[in-house]
N, CA, C and O atoms as a CHARMM CRD file, in Angstrom:
* protein
*
  164
    1    1 UNK  N      8.16600  -0.66700   1.24400 PROA 1      0.00000
    2    1 UNK  CA     7.74800  -0.12800   2.85400 PROA 1      0.00000
    3    1 UNK  C      8.19900   1.38100   2.73800 PROA 1      0.00000
    4    1 UNK  O      7.32700   2.25000   2.76000 PROA 1      0.00000
    5    2 UNK  N      9.62200   1.74600   2.60800 PROA 2      0.00000
    6    2 UNK  CA     9.61500   2.73300   2.54800 PROA 2      0.00000
    7    2 UNK  C      9.20300   3.69500   1.91400 PROA 2      0.00000
    8    2 UNK  O      9.20100   4.76900   2.51500 PROA 2      0.00000
    9    3 UNK  N      8.58000   3.65800   0.10700 PROA 3      0.00000
   10    3 UNK  CA     7.54800   4.91900  -0.14800 PROA 3      0.00000
   11    3 UNK  C      6.30000   4.60800   0.51300 PROA 3      0.00000
   12    3 UNK  O      5.48400   5.49900   0.27500 PROA 3      0.00000
   13    4 UNK  N      5.90500   3.84000   1.13200 PROA 4      0.00000
   14    4 UNK  CA     4.42700   4.02700   1.59800 PROA 4      0.00000
   15    4 UNK  C      5.09900   5.01400   2.93200 PROA 4      0.00000
   16    4 UNK  O      4.34500   5.93200   3.25300 PROA 4      0.00000
   17    5 UNK  N      6.00700   4.95600   3.48600 PROA 5      0.00000
   18    5 UNK  CA     6.29500   6.09700   4.36200 PROA 5      0.00000
   19    5 UNK  C      6.16900   7.40100   4.13200 PROA 5      0.00000
   20    5 UNK  O      6.22200   8.23500   5.03600 PROA 5      0.00000
   21    6 UNK  N      6.02000   7.63800   3.09200 PROA 6      0.00000
   22    6 UNK  CA     6.22000   9.14500   2.57100 PROA 6      0.00000
   23    6 UNK  C      5.35400   9.30900   1.40700 PROA 6      0.00000
   24    6 UNK  O      5.73400   9.66600   0.29200 PROA 6      0.00000
   25    7 UNK  N      3.68300   8.90500   1.88900 PROA 7      0.00000
   26    7 UNK  CA     3.20400   9.48000   0.99300 PROA 7      0.00000
   27    7 UNK  C      2.56400  10.41700   1.79500 PROA 7      0.00000
   28    7 UNK  O      2.63200  10.47200   3.02300 PROA 7      0.00000
   29    8 UNK  N      1.39900  11.79000   0.41200 PROA 8      0.00000
   30    8 UNK  CA     1.50600  12.92600   1.20600 PROA 8      0.00000
   31    8 UNK  C     -0.19300  12.49700   1.67600 PROA 8      0.00000
   32    8 UNK  O     -0.88200  13.40800   1.21800 PROA 8      0.00000
   33    9 UNK  N     -0.93900  11.66400   2.26900 PROA 9      0.00000
   34    9 UNK  CA    -1.92600  10.98700   2.44700 PROA 9      0.00000
   35    9 UNK  C     -1.14200  10.25600   3.91900 PROA 9      0.00000
   36    9 UNK  O     -0.21000   9.45200   3.92600 PROA 9      0.00000
   37   10 UNK  N     -1.91900  10.87600   5.15900 PROA 10     0.00000
   38   10 UNK  CA    -1.50100   9.31100   5.93300 PROA 10     0.00000
   39   10 UNK  C     -2.26400   8.03700   5.95300 PROA 10     0.00000
   40   10 UNK  O     -3.48300   7.99500   5.78900 PROA 10     0.00000
   41   11 UNK  N     -1.41100   6.86400   6.18600 PROA 11     0.00000
   42   11 UNK  CA    -2.29400   5.86500   5.39500 PROA 11     0.00000
   43   11 UNK  C     -2.86700   5.32200   6.90000 PROA 11     0.00000
   44   11 UNK  O     -2.04300   5.41300   7.80900 PROA 11     0.00000
   45   12 UNK  N     -4.19600   4.76600   7.25300 PROA 12     0.00000
   46   12 UNK  CA    -4.44000   3.78700   7.89500 PROA 12     0.00000
   47   12 UNK  C     -6.00700   3.10400   7.61000 PROA 12     0.00000
   48   12 UNK  O     -7.00000   3.66300   7.14500 PROA 12     0.00000
   49   13 UNK  N     -5.85500   1.85300   8.01400 PROA 13     0.00000
   50   13 UNK  CA    -7.30500   1.29300   8.11300 PROA 13     0.00000
   51   13 UNK  C     -7.73300   0.48500   9.36200 PROA 13     0.00000
   52   13 UNK  O     -7.02000   0.06600  10.27300 PROA 13     0.00000
   53   14 UNK  N     -8.96200   0.37800   9.20100 PROA 14     0.00000
   54   14 UNK  CA    -9.52700   0.05900  10.38500 PROA 14     0.00000
   55   14 UNK  C     -8.80000   0.77400  11.46400 PROA 14     0.00000
   56   14 UNK  O     -8.53400  -0.00900  12.37700 PROA 14     0.00000
   57   15 UNK  N     -8.37800   2.00200  11.68800 PROA 15     0.00000
   58   15 UNK  CA    -7.45600   2.52500  12.91300 PROA 15     0.00000
   59   15 UNK  C     -6.54700   1.78400  13.22600 PROA 15     0.00000
   60   15 UNK  O     -6.50200   1.41100  14.39800 PROA 15     0.00000
   61   16 UNK  N     -5.46500   1.30200  12.21500 PROA 16     0.00000
   62   16 UNK  CA    -4.10000   1.12300  12.79400 PROA 16     0.00000
   63   16 UNK  C     -3.78000   1.61100  11.10100 PROA 16     0.00000
   64   16 UNK  O     -4.34500   1.42200  10.02400 PROA 16     0.00000
   65   17 UNK  N     -2.53000   2.34600  11.57000 PROA 17     0.00000
   66   17 UNK  CA    -1.88100   2.85000  10.67800 PROA 17     0.00000
   67   17 UNK  C     -0.23400   1.85900  10.10000 PROA 17     0.00000
   68   17 UNK  O      0.09400   0.77000  10.57200 PROA 17     0.00000
   69   18 UNK  N      0.38100   2.46500   9.24400 PROA 18     0.00000
   70   18 UNK  CA     1.44700   1.58200   8.50100 PROA 18     0.00000
   71   18 UNK  C      2.22400   0.91600   9.53900 PROA 18     0.00000
   72   18 UNK  O      2.20500  -0.31400   9.50800 PROA 18     0.00000
   73   19 UNK  N      2.91200   1.49500  10.46400 PROA 19     0.00000
   74   19 UNK  CA     3.39400   1.00700  11.52900 PROA 19     0.00000
   75   19 UNK  C      2.82300  -0.34200  12.12500 PROA 19     0.00000
   76   19 UNK  O      3.54800  -1.32300  12.29100 PROA 19     0.00000
   77   20 UNK  N      1.59400  -0.33000  12.40900 PROA 20     0.00000
   78   20 UNK  CA     0.95300  -1.11200  13.22600 PROA 20     0.00000
   79   20 UNK  C      0.35600  -2.46500  12.57800 PROA 20     0.00000
   80   20 UNK  O     -0.15400  -3.38800  13.21300 PROA 20     0.00000
   81   21 UNK  N      0.53500  -2.38500  11.10000 PROA 21     0.00000
   82   21 UNK  CA    -0.15100  -2.68700   9.83800 PROA 21     0.00000
   83   21 UNK  C      0.53900  -3.20400   8.76300 PROA 21     0.00000
   84   21 UNK  O     -0.13300  -3.61800   7.81800 PROA 21     0.00000
   85   22 UNK  N      1.96400  -3.27900   8.70100 PROA 22     0.00000
   86   22 UNK  CA     2.48400  -2.90000   7.63600 PROA 22     0.00000
   87   22 UNK  C      1.83200  -3.87600   6.21800 PROA 22     0.00000
   88   22 UNK  O      2.02500  -3.57800   5.04000 PROA 22     0.00000
   89   23 UNK  N      0.87300  -5.33000   6.81600 PROA 23     0.00000
   90   23 UNK  CA     1.30500  -6.26200   5.80900 PROA 23     0.00000
   91   23 UNK  C      0.15000  -5.54800   5.06600 PROA 23     0.00000
   92   23 UNK  O      0.30200  -5.28300   3.87300 PROA 23     0.00000
   93   24 UNK  N     -1.01300  -5.21700   5.71400 PROA 24     0.00000
   94   24 UNK  CA    -2.29400  -4.73100   4.44200 PROA 24     0.00000
   95   24 UNK  C     -1.92900  -3.60300   3.57000 PROA 24     0.00000
   96   24 UNK  O     -2.60800  -3.38600   2.56600 PROA 24     0.00000
   97   25 UNK  N     -1.05300  -2.96300   3.82400 PROA 25     0.00000
   98   25 UNK  CA    -0.69800  -1.98600   3.00000 PROA 25     0.00000
   99   25 UNK  C      0.37500  -2.09100   1.70800 PROA 25     0.00000
  100   25 UNK  O      0.26000  -1.63900   0.56900 PROA 25     0.00000
  101   26 UNK  N      1.50900  -2.89700   2.35200 PROA 26     0.00000
  102   26 UNK  CA     2.41800  -3.85000   1.25100 PROA 26     0.00000
  103   26 UNK  C      1.64100  -4.79700   0.12700 PROA 26     0.00000
  104   26 UNK  O      1.99200  -4.90200  -1.04900 PROA 26     0.00000
  105   27 UNK  N      0.40000  -5.52700   0.80400 PROA 27     0.00000
  106   27 UNK  CA    -0.67800  -6.18000   0.11200 PROA 27     0.00000
  107   27 UNK  C     -1.28100  -5.36600  -1.12200 PROA 27     0.00000
  108   27 UNK  O     -1.32400  -5.51500  -2.34400 PROA 27     0.00000
  109   28 UNK  N     -1.67100  -4.54600  -0.30200 PROA 28     0.00000
  110   28 UNK  CA    -2.49900  -3.52100  -1.56400 PROA 28     0.00000
  111   28 UNK  C     -1.45800  -2.87600  -2.44100 PROA 28     0.00000
  112   28 UNK  O     -1.59900  -2.70300  -3.65200 PROA 28     0.00000
  113   29 UNK  N     -0.71800  -2.63600  -1.94700 PROA 29     0.00000
  114   29 UNK  CA     0.38700  -1.99800  -3.03800 PROA 29     0.00000
  115   29 UNK  C      1.18100  -2.99500  -4.09400 PROA 29     0.00000
  116   29 UNK  O      1.68400  -2.58100  -5.13900 PROA 29     0.00000
  117   30 UNK  N      1.21000  -4.18200  -3.71900 PROA 30     0.00000
  118   30 UNK  CA     1.35800  -5.05100  -4.58500 PROA 30     0.00000
  119   30 UNK  C      0.54900  -5.31400  -5.59800 PROA 30     0.00000
  120   30 UNK  O      0.92500  -5.38000  -6.76900 PROA 30     0.00000
  121   31 UNK  N     -1.17400  -5.56100  -5.01200 PROA 31     0.00000
  122   31 UNK  CA    -2.23800  -6.03600  -5.83100 PROA 31     0.00000
  123   31 UNK  C     -1.84500  -4.88400  -6.43100 PROA 31     0.00000
  124   31 UNK  O     -0.81700  -5.19600  -7.03000 PROA 31     0.00000
  125   32 UNK  N     -2.16400  -3.21900  -6.70200 PROA 32     0.00000
  126   32 UNK  CA    -2.05800  -2.23100  -7.53200 PROA 32     0.00000
  127   32 UNK  C     -0.58600  -2.72400  -8.27000 PROA 32     0.00000
  128   32 UNK  O     -0.82600  -3.13200  -9.40600 PROA 32     0.00000
  129   33 UNK  N      0.46100  -2.77400  -8.02200 PROA 33     0.00000
  130   33 UNK  CA     1.22000  -3.08900  -9.23100 PROA 33     0.00000
  131   33 UNK  C      0.81600  -4.18100 -10.59100 PROA 33     0.00000
  132   33 UNK  O      0.82000  -4.08300 -11.81800 PROA 33     0.00000
  133   34 UNK  N      0.48400  -5.22900  -9.59800 PROA 34     0.00000
  134   34 UNK  CA    -0.06100  -6.33800 -10.69400 PROA 34     0.00000
  135   34 UNK  C     -0.82200  -5.96400 -11.36900 PROA 34     0.00000
  136   34 UNK  O     -0.74700  -6.25600 -12.56200 PROA 34     0.00000
  137   35 UNK  N     -2.01800  -5.04800 -10.80900 PROA 35     0.00000
  138   35 UNK  CA    -3.27900  -4.85900 -11.45100 PROA 35     0.00000
  139   35 UNK  C     -2.93600  -3.70900 -13.00500 PROA 35     0.00000
  140   35 UNK  O     -3.52000  -3.65600 -14.08700 PROA 35     0.00000
  141   36 UNK  N     -1.69800  -2.89000 -12.44100 PROA 36     0.00000
  142   36 UNK  CA    -1.27500  -2.33200 -13.71900 PROA 36     0.00000
  143   36 UNK  C     -0.41600  -2.88000 -14.71600 PROA 36     0.00000
  144   36 UNK  O     -0.16200  -2.34000 -15.79300 PROA 36     0.00000
  145   37 UNK  N      0.16500  -4.33800 -14.17900 PROA 37     0.00000
  146   37 UNK  CA     1.23600  -4.90400 -14.98100 PROA 37     0.00000
  147   37 UNK  C      0.42700  -5.44900 -16.04500 PROA 37     0.00000
  148   37 UNK  O      0.77000  -5.36000 -17.22400 PROA 37     0.00000
  149   38 UNK  N     -1.12400  -6.26900 -15.48900 PROA 38     0.00000
  150   38 UNK  CA    -1.92500  -7.09700 -16.64500 PROA 38     0.00000
  151   38 UNK  C     -2.68100  -5.67800 -17.11100 PROA 38     0.00000
  152   38 UNK  O     -2.77800  -5.97700 -18.30100 PROA 38     0.00000
  153   39 UNK  N     -3.08400  -4.79100 -17.05600 PROA 39     0.00000
  154   39 UNK  CA    -3.78400  -3.41700 -17.61800 PROA 39     0.00000
  155   39 UNK  C     -2.78400  -3.25500 -18.90400 PROA 39     0.00000
  156   39 UNK  O     -3.18600  -3.13900 -20.06100 PROA 39     0.00000
  157   40 UNK  N     -1.45700  -3.26600 -18.51300 PROA 40     0.00000
  158   40 UNK  CA    -0.69000  -2.82800 -19.84900 PROA 40     0.00000
  159   40 UNK  C     -0.18700  -3.71800 -20.43000 PROA 40     0.00000
  160   40 UNK  O      0.77900  -3.40000 -21.12400 PROA 40     0.00000
  161   41 UNK  N     -0.57900  -5.13100 -20.41300 PROA 41     0.00000
  162   41 UNK  CA    -0.70600  -6.17900 -21.14300 PROA 41     0.00000
  163   41 UNK  C      0.46000  -6.86100 -21.15500 PROA 41     0.00000
  164   41 UNK  O      0.55700  -7.90600 -21.79900 PROA 41     0.00000
């Protein structure tokens, strides 16, 4: 969560920011990390 609060672009989804809906952003970050690991083999 700490890393997501320091992004150069403000985060929002469906009108909610990181503090209003942290689970959405944590889930997306975890999915991206997992996809990167799968792609790396």
